[in-house]
C-alpha positions as CSV (number, residue, x, y, z in Angstrom):
1,X,48.0,-61.7,-55.0
2,X,46.4,-64.3,-52.7
3,X,46.5,-63.4,-49.1
4,X,48.3,-66.0,-46.9
5,X,51.3,-66.5,-44.7
6,X,53.6,-68.3,-46.9
7,X,57.2,-69.7,-47.2
8,X,59.9,-69.0,-50.0
9,X,35.4,-87.4,-61.6
10,X,36.4,-90.8,-68.0
11,X,33.0,-89.8,-66.2
12,X,33.7,-89.3,-62.6
13,X,36.5,-86.5,-63.4
14,X,35.1,-83.0,-63.4
15,X,34.8,-81.7,-67.0
16,X,37.3,-79.0,-66.7
17,X,39.9,-81.5,-66.0
18,X,39.2,-84.3,-68.5
19,X,41.5,-82.8,-71.5
20,X,44.3,-82.2,-69.0
21,X,44.0,-85.7,-67.7
22,X,44.0,-87.5,-71.1
23,X,47.2,-85.1,-72.2
24,X,49.2,-86.3,-69.0
25,X,48.2,-89.8,-69.7
26,X,49.4,-89.8,-73.2
27,X,52.6,-88.2,-72.7
28,X,53.4,-90.8,-70.2
29,X,53.6,-93.6,-72.9
30,X,55.5,-94.1,-76.2
31,X,53.7,-95.0,-79.3
32,X,54.5,-98.8,-78.8
33,X,53.0,-98.6,-75.3
34,X,56.2,-98.5,-73.3
35,X,56.2,-96.1,-70.4
36,X,58.7,-93.5,-70.9
37,X,58.3,-91.8,-67.6
38,X,61.6,-90.8,-66.1
39,X,61.8,-89.5,-62.8
40,X,58.7,-87.9,-61.4
41,X,56.6,-86.4,-63.7
42,X,53.2,-86.4,-61.7
43,X,52.1,-86.1,-58.2
44,X,51.1,-89.8,-58.6
45,X,54.9,-90.7,-59.0
46,X,55.7,-89.5,-55.4
47,X,53.8,-92.1,-53.5
48,X,51.2,-94.6,-54.4
49,X,47.6,-93.2,-54.9
50,X,45.8,-96.6,-55.3
51,X,44.6,-96.7,-51.8
52,X,43.1,-93.1,-51.8
53,X,40.5,-90.8,-53.2
54,X,41.0,-87.1,-53.4
55,X,38.5,-84.5,-52.4
56,X,39.1,-81.4,-54.6
57,X,38.0,-77.9,-53.6
58,X,35.9,-77.6,-56.9
59,X,32.1,-78.1,-57.5
60,X,32.0,-78.6,-61.4
61,X,28.8,-80.8,-61.2
62,X,27.0,-78.2,-59.4
63,X,25.6,-80.2,-56.6
64,X,26.7,-77.9,-54.1
65,X,29.6,-79.9,-52.7
66,X,33.3,-80.3,-53.4
67,X,34.0,-83.0,-56.1
68,X,36.1,-86.0,-55.8
69,X,38.8,-87.9,-58.1
70,X,39.4,-91.6,-57.6
71,X,41.6,-94.3,-59.0
72,X,42.7,-94.9,-61.9
73,X,42.0,-91.4,-62.9
74,X,43.9,-90.2,-59.9
75,X,47.0,-91.7,-61.0
76,X,47.9,-89.0,-63.5
77,X,45.5,-86.3,-62.1
78,X,47.1,-83.0,-61.6
79,X,45.8,-79.3,-61.2
80,X,48.2,-76.5,-60.7
81,X,45.6,-74.6,-58.3
82,X,45.4,-77.4,-55.8
83,X,47.0,-80.8,-56.4
84,X,50.3,-81.0,-58.1
85,X,54.1,-82.1,-58.3
86,X,56.4,-79.4,-56.3
87,X,59.0,-77.7,-58.4
88,X,61.6,-79.8,-56.8
89,X,59.7,-82.9,-57.9
90,X,59.9,-84.5,-54.4
91,X,56.5,-83.8,-53.1
92,X,53.0,-83.4,-53.7
93,X,51.4,-80.1,-53.2
94,X,47.9,-79.6,-51.8
95,X,46.4,-76.1,-51.7
96,X,43.0,-74.8,-50.7
97,X,41.4,-71.4,-50.5
98,X,38.9,-70.3,-48.0
99,X,36.3,-69.3,-50.7
100,X,36.3,-72.8,-52.2
101,X,33.4,-75.5,-52.0
102,X,33.1,-77.6,-49.1
103,X,32.0,-81.3,-48.4
104,X,28.5,-82.1,-47.1
105,X,29.3,-82.2,-43.4
106,X,32.0,-79.5,-43.2
107,X,32.1,-75.6,-43.1
108,X,35.7,-75.6,-44.3
109,X,37.3,-76.4,-47.7
110,X,40.0,-79.0,-48.4
111,X,42.2,-80.6,-51.0
112,X,42.6,-83.8,-49.2
113,X,43.1,-87.6,-49.5
114,X,40.8,-90.0,-47.9
115,X,41.9,-93.7,-47.3
116,X,40.2,-96.4,-49.2
117,X,40.5,-100.0,-50.0
118,X,43.2,-100.9,-52.7
119,X,41.9,-99.6,-56.0
120,X,40.2,-96.7,-54.7
121,X,36.5,-97.9,-55.2
122,X,35.4,-99.0,-51.8
123,X,36.0,-97.1,-48.5
124,X,38.0,-98.8,-45.8
125,X,37.2,-99.3,-42.3
126,X,39.3,-100.7,-39.4
127,X,39.5,-100.4,-35.6
128,X,42.0,-99.9,-32.7
129,X,41.2,-103.3,-31.4
130,X,40.7,-105.5,-34.3
131,X,43.7,-107.7,-34.1
132,X,45.7,-105.6,-36.6
133,X,48.3,-102.9,-36.6
134,X,47.4,-99.8,-38.6
135,X,50.1,-97.5,-39.4
136,X,50.5,-94.1,-41.2
137,X,53.9,-92.8,-41.8
138,X,54.3,-89.2,-43.3
139,X,56.9,-86.5,-44.1
140,X,55.2,-83.2,-44.6
141,X,55.4,-79.5,-44.5
142,X,52.8,-76.9,-44.0
143,X,53.9,-74.0,-46.4
144,X,51.1,-71.6,-45.9
145,X,48.1,-70.8,-43.8
146,X,45.3,-68.2,-44.0
147,X,45.9,-64.7,-42.5
148,X,43.0,-64.1,-40.2
149,X,42.6,-67.8,-38.8
150,X,45.9,-69.3,-39.5
151,X,44.9,-72.9,-38.9
152,X,45.4,-75.9,-41.2
153,X,45.2,-79.6,-40.7
154,X,47.4,-82.1,-42.6
155,X,46.5,-85.5,-41.2
156,X,43.5,-87.0,-39.6
157,X,42.2,-90.2,-38.2
158,X,38.4,-90.2,-38.8
159,X,35.5,-92.5,-37.8
160,X,31.9,-92.6,-39.5
161,X,31.0,-89.2,-37.8
162,X,33.8,-87.2,-36.8
163,X,37.6,-86.8,-36.5
164,X,39.2,-88.6,-33.4
165,X,42.5,-87.0,-33.9
166,X,44.1,-84.4,-36.3
167,X,47.6,-83.0,-36.8
168,X,46.9,-79.3,-36.7
169,X,48.8,-76.0,-37.1
170,X,47.5,-72.9,-35.4
171,X,50.0,-69.9,-36.2
172,X,53.2,-71.4,-34.8
173,X,51.8,-74.2,-32.8
174,X,51.8,-77.7,-34.5
175,X,50.1,-80.1,-32.2
176,X,47.9,-83.3,-32.1
177,X,44.2,-82.4,-31.5
178,X,42.5,-85.3,-29.8
179,X,38.5,-85.5,-29.7
180,X,37.5,-85.8,-26.1
181,X,41.3,-85.7,-24.6
182,X,44.0,-83.0,-24.2
183,X,46.1,-81.9,-27.2
184,X,49.7,-83.2,-27.6
185,X,52.2,-80.3,-28.6
186,X,54.6,-81.2,-31.4
187,X,56.5,-78.0,-32.1
188,X,55.4,-74.8,-30.5
189,X,57.7,-72.7,-32.8
190,X,57.0,-74.4,-36.0
191,X,58.3,-72.6,-39.2
192,X,56.4,-72.6,-42.3
193,X,58.0,-74.8,-45.0
194,X,59.8,-77.1,-42.5
195,X,59.3,-80.8,-43.1
196,X,58.6,-82.9,-40.3
197,X,58.3,-86.9,-39.7
198,X,55.3,-88.4,-38.1
199,X,54.1,-91.9,-37.4
200,X,50.7,-92.9,-36.1
201,X,50.3,-96.6,-34.8
202,X,46.8,-97.9,-33.9
203,X,46.6,-101.2,-32.2
204,X,45.7,-103.0,-28.9
205,X,43.0,-100.3,-28.1
206,X,45.4,-97.4,-28.4
207,X,46.9,-94.9,-30.8
208,X,50.6,-94.0,-30.6
209,X,52.3,-91.1,-32.2
210,X,56.2,-90.8,-33.0
211,X,57.3,-87.3,-34.0
212,X,61.0,-87.1,-35.5
213,X,61.2,-90.8,-34.3
214,X,60.5,-90.1,-30.8
215,X,57.1,-91.4,-29.0
216,X,55.2,-88.4,-28.0
217,X,51.7,-90.1,-27.3
218,X,50.3,-93.3,-26.3
219,X,46.4,-92.7,-26.1
220,X,44.2,-95.5,-24.6
221,X,41.1,-95.5,-27.0
222,X,38.7,-98.3,-28.5
223,X,37.2,-97.2,-31.6
224,X,36.1,-98.7,-35.0
225,X,34.9,-97.4,-38.4
226,X,38.3,-95.6,-38.8
227,X,40.4,-94.5,-41.7
228,X,43.3,-92.1,-42.3
229,X,43.1,-88.8,-44.3
230,X,46.0,-86.6,-45.4
231,X,46.3,-83.1,-47.2
232,X,45.3,-79.6,-46.8
233,X,42.1,-79.2,-44.7
234,X,41.7,-75.5,-44.0
235,X,40.0,-74.6,-40.9
236,X,39.0,-71.2,-41.8
237,X,36.2,-69.7,-44.3
238,X,34.9,-66.2,-45.4
239,X,32.8,-65.9,-42.1
240,X,36.1,-66.2,-40.1
241,X,37.3,-62.8,-41.7
242,X,39.7,-64.4,-44.3
243,X,39.4,-63.2,-48.1
244,X,38.2,-65.9,-50.7
245,X,41.7,-66.1,-52.2
246,X,43.4,-66.7,-48.8
247,X,44.8,-70.3,-48.7
248,X,46.6,-73.1,-46.9
249,X,49.2,-75.3,-48.5
250,X,50.7,-78.6,-47.5
251,X,53.6,-80.6,-49.2
252,X,53.8,-84.2,-48.6
253,X,57.0,-86.1,-49.7
254,X,56.4,-89.6,-48.1
255,X,53.1,-91.2,-47.4
256,X,52.9,-94.8,-46.3
257,X,49.9,-96.7,-44.8
258,X,49.7,-100.4,-43.8
259,X,47.2,-102.8,-42.0
260,X,49.0,-105.9,-40.8
């Protein structure tokens, strides 16, 4: 059994997923081409995936880095190991193991969405002082964390080089980790599996955070080249003492992004 603390690239698609993707796509349509999807049958039914690409914790092409899945493939893409609809059919489950492949510039694995321009082909970039209001609203729960180093990140604001803000759980402490500024505590007694609501608003050379509808941060910062990320980004690996099958898991019920 996986060791964790837990509560109750079609060419771009990695080869092990191609047959599964076409099966899922086919059963979503009738013979006359009319959609027969009722309710939520796929992860892509919970919230739109058209403005995201997904980094997955596999290296099927053997290039030494984690693979990616982009629209339109992502719309019906699922894998029971790391990205799928929840049993309750109301959330997307992101799961990553400490022994999984990582991206080029990270020592930690992830199953994580990276914000893109609509259609998912081109990377988006915006700034805190570009005349627009950039908003991310999320309802999420962290369901599992590794045992030895129980740290998981579920949301990021990132620039071309590094994260500038992360929503991070360390044990029971859920907080905003800011690059170059003090942490902002959200919940110092967080229980795994508990859903929370968070809004990040970036405008007028500042970033504001609302946690459970209450403003908890207003951070004066002028930065460009920014984008949002959301999912399960582990902060542990084998070198930290966790076993290869130790994992983190995040559930996301709602995820909205606007730029106005």
